[in-house]
C-alpha positions as CSV (number, residue, x, y, z in Angstrom):
1,M,0.0,0.0,0.0
2,I,1.3,3.4,-1.0
3,R,0.9,6.0,1.8
4,V,0.2,9.4,0.5
5,L,0.1,12.8,2.2
6,I,-1.6,15.8,0.4
7,V,-0.3,19.3,1.1
8,D,-2.5,22.1,-0.5
9,D,-4.1,25.2,0.9
10,H,-7.3,24.8,-1.1
11,P,-10.0,22.6,0.6
12,L,-11.6,21.7,-2.7
13,V,-8.3,20.5,-4.1
14,R,-7.5,18.5,-1.0
15,Q,-11.0,16.9,-1.2
16,G,-10.7,16.2,-4.9
17,L,-7.3,14.7,-4.7
18,T,-8.3,12.5,-1.8
19,G,-11.3,11.2,-3.8
20,V,-9.2,10.4,-6.9
21,L,-6.4,8.7,-5.0
22,E,-8.5,6.8,-2.5
23,A,-10.3,5.1,-5.4
24,A,-7.1,3.3,-6.2
25,P,-6.8,0.0,-4.4
26,D,-3.1,0.3,-3.7
27,I,-3.1,3.9,-2.3
28,E,-4.0,5.1,1.2
29,I,-4.4,8.8,2.1
30,V,-2.6,9.3,5.5
31,G,-3.3,13.0,5.7
32,A,-4.3,16.2,4.0
33,V,-2.9,19.4,5.4
34,A,-3.5,23.0,4.4
35,D,-0.1,24.6,4.7
36,G,3.6,23.8,4.4
37,A,4.3,24.4,8.0
38,A,2.3,21.3,8.9
39,A,3.7,19.1,6.2
40,A,6.8,17.7,8.0
41,D,4.9,16.7,11.1
42,A,2.1,15.1,9.0
43,A,4.6,13.2,6.9
44,V,6.3,11.7,10.0
45,E,3.1,10.9,11.8
46,G,1.5,9.3,8.7
47,R,4.7,7.6,7.7
48,A,4.0,9.0,4.2
49,D,5.7,7.3,1.2
50,I,4.6,10.0,-1.2
51,V,3.9,13.7,-0.5
52,L,1.9,15.6,-3.1
53,M,3.1,19.1,-2.5
54,D,1.5,22.4,-3.7
55,L,4.0,25.2,-4.3
56,S,2.1,28.4,-3.8
57,M,0.9,28.4,-0.2
58,P,0.8,31.2,2.5
59,G,3.5,31.1,5.1
60,V,5.8,28.1,4.4
61,D,5.7,27.5,0.6
62,G,6.1,24.2,-1.1
63,V,9.8,24.5,-1.8
64,Q,10.7,25.2,1.8
65,A,8.2,22.5,3.0
66,T,9.8,20.0,0.7
67,G,13.2,20.5,2.3
68,E,11.6,20.3,5.8
69,V,9.7,17.1,4.9
70,L,12.8,15.4,3.6
71,A,14.9,16.5,6.6
72,R,12.4,14.8,8.9
73,R,11.4,11.8,6.7
74,P,14.2,11.2,4.2
75,D,12.6,8.1,2.7
76,A,9.5,10.1,1.6
77,R,9.3,11.1,-2.1
78,V,7.9,14.5,-2.8
79,V,6.0,15.1,-6.0
80,V,5.0,18.7,-6.6
81,L,1.5,19.3,-7.9
82,T,1.0,22.9,-8.9
83,S,-0.5,25.2,-11.5
84,F,2.9,26.7,-12.4
85,A,5.5,25.4,-14.9
86,E,7.9,28.3,-15.0
87,H,11.6,27.3,-15.2
88,A,12.6,28.9,-11.9
89,R,9.8,27.1,-10.0
90,V,10.6,23.7,-11.5
91,V,14.3,24.1,-10.8
92,A,13.7,25.3,-7.2
93,A,11.4,22.4,-6.4
94,L,13.9,19.8,-7.9
95,E,16.8,21.4,-6.1
96,A,14.8,21.2,-2.8
97,G,14.6,17.4,-3.3
98,A,11.3,16.8,-5.1
99,V,11.4,13.8,-7.4
100,G,8.5,14.7,-9.5
101,Y,6.7,17.8,-10.9
102,L,3.1,17.6,-12.1
103,L,0.5,20.2,-13.1
104,K,-3.0,20.4,-11.7
105,D,-4.5,19.8,-15.1
106,T,-3.1,16.3,-15.0
107,E,-5.7,13.7,-15.8
108,P,-6.9,11.7,-12.7
109,D,-5.6,8.4,-14.1
110,D,-2.3,9.9,-14.9
111,L,-2.0,11.3,-11.4
112,V,-2.6,7.9,-9.9
113,Q,0.0,6.4,-12.2
114,A,2.5,9.2,-11.3
115,V,2.1,8.3,-7.6
116,R,2.8,4.7,-8.4
117,E,5.8,5.7,-10.5
118,A,7.2,7.9,-7.8
119,A,6.7,5.1,-5.2
120,A,8.6,2.7,-7.6
121,G,11.6,5.0,-7.6
122,N,10.9,6.9,-10.8
123,A,10.6,10.6,-11.4
124,P,7.2,11.6,-12.9
125,I,7.5,15.1,-14.5
126,S,4.8,16.8,-16.6
127,P,5.9,17.4,-20.2
128,R,5.3,21.2,-19.8
129,A,7.5,21.2,-16.7
130,A,10.2,19.3,-18.6
131,L,9.9,21.7,-21.4
132,A,10.5,24.6,-19.0
133,L,13.9,23.1,-18.2
134,L,15.1,23.2,-21.8
135,P,16.4,26.8,-21.8
136,S,18.9,25.9,-19.1
137,R,20.3,23.0,-21.1
138,R,23.6,24.0,-22.7
139,E,24.0,20.9,-24.9
140,R,22.6,17.4,-25.2
141,P,24.7,14.6,-23.6
142,S,26.9,12.8,-26.1
143,P,27.1,9.0,-26.3
144,S,30.3,9.4,-24.2
145,A,28.5,11.2,-21.4
146,D,30.7,11.8,-18.4
147,L,29.9,8.8,-16.4
148,S,32.3,7.0,-14.1
149,P,32.9,3.3,-14.6
150,R,30.8,2.5,-11.5
151,E,28.0,4.8,-12.8
152,R,28.0,2.9,-16.1
153,E,27.7,-0.4,-14.2
154,V,24.8,0.9,-12.2
155,L,23.1,2.3,-15.2
156,A,23.5,-1.0,-17.2
157,L,21.9,-3.0,-14.4
158,V,19.0,-0.6,-14.0
159,A,18.6,-0.8,-17.8
160,V,17.9,-4.5,-17.6
161,G,15.2,-4.0,-15.0
162,L,17.0,-4.6,-11.7
163,P,15.6,-2.7,-8.7
164,N,18.0,-0.7,-6.5
165,K,18.2,-3.4,-3.9
166,S,19.3,-6.0,-6.5
167,V,21.8,-3.5,-8.0
168,A,23.3,-2.9,-4.6
169,R,23.6,-6.6,-3.9
170,R,25.2,-7.3,-7.4
171,L,27.8,-4.6,-7.0
172,Q,28.3,-5.1,-3.2
173,I,27.4,-1.5,-2.4
174,S,24.6,0.0,-0.3
175,E,21.2,0.8,-1.6
176,K,21.8,4.5,-0.6
177,T,24.9,4.5,-2.7
178,V,22.9,3.2,-5.7
179,K,20.4,6.0,-5.3
180,A,23.3,8.6,-5.1
181,H,24.7,7.1,-8.4
182,L,21.3,7.3,-10.1
183,T,20.9,11.0,-9.1
184,R,24.3,11.7,-10.7
185,I,23.4,9.6,-13.8
186,F,20.1,11.3,-14.3
187,A,21.8,14.7,-14.1
188,A,24.6,13.7,-16.5
189,L,22.2,12.3,-19.1
190,E,19.6,15.1,-18.6
191,V,16.8,12.6,-18.0
192,Y,14.3,12.4,-15.2
193,D,13.4,8.7,-14.8
194,R,14.8,5.2,-15.0
195,T,13.0,4.5,-18.3
196,S,14.7,7.3,-20.1
197,A,18.1,6.4,-18.6
198,A,17.6,2.8,-19.7
199,L,16.8,3.8,-23.2
200,W,20.0,5.9,-23.3
201,A,22.0,2.8,-22.0
202,Q,20.5,0.6,-24.7
203,R,21.1,3.1,-27.5
204,N,24.7,3.6,-26.4
205,G,25.8,0.0,-25.9
206,L,26.1,-0.1,-22.1
207,L,24.4,-3.4,-21.9
208,D,27.0,-5.1,-24.0
209,E,29.8,-3.5,-22.0
210,N,28.6,-4.1,-18.5
211,V,26.0,-6.8,-18.2
212,S,27.1,-10.5,-18.2
């Protein structure tokens, strides 16, 4: 069961999100709070796996609240759900530790799937939010992207479908180290999820190099 906390200052939004997500058999709503100041306490008390975080809230905004949630509950995965897709907002949210960025016009079924994707370790990002990041990109990564030998090993194993725990066991490193490598890999390849990274690995021959 995926435990979800909703953080949004609009009662109708909280009620609507609760209704959509509670209809999914594998999702449980563990809280719905109206401001960022209450988010960290609610995430800890509800043992939230996923926090759906609004950005524009009075008092403590979503960016600050994201940092506070992750400081108190590092295992939680914050997915921003907002009406804004400006470059600065997207960058600020991701730098604060959010793993996903969705817009409030997301279809209900897509929202449910995004929660599942985030819980599975992926990074759901709205196409419009991803597009907002494009102006900051200096150049596209080349087939010889600057990955260390260990990062190439991690990426190759992820590309064949191994979860983080299995990658850690295969390479005799901690799961936390695997996650750190993936963060660096995503940044180097300029991708936002495991699927895109896996496609890059397949197109650039990493599977032949590193998987036996």
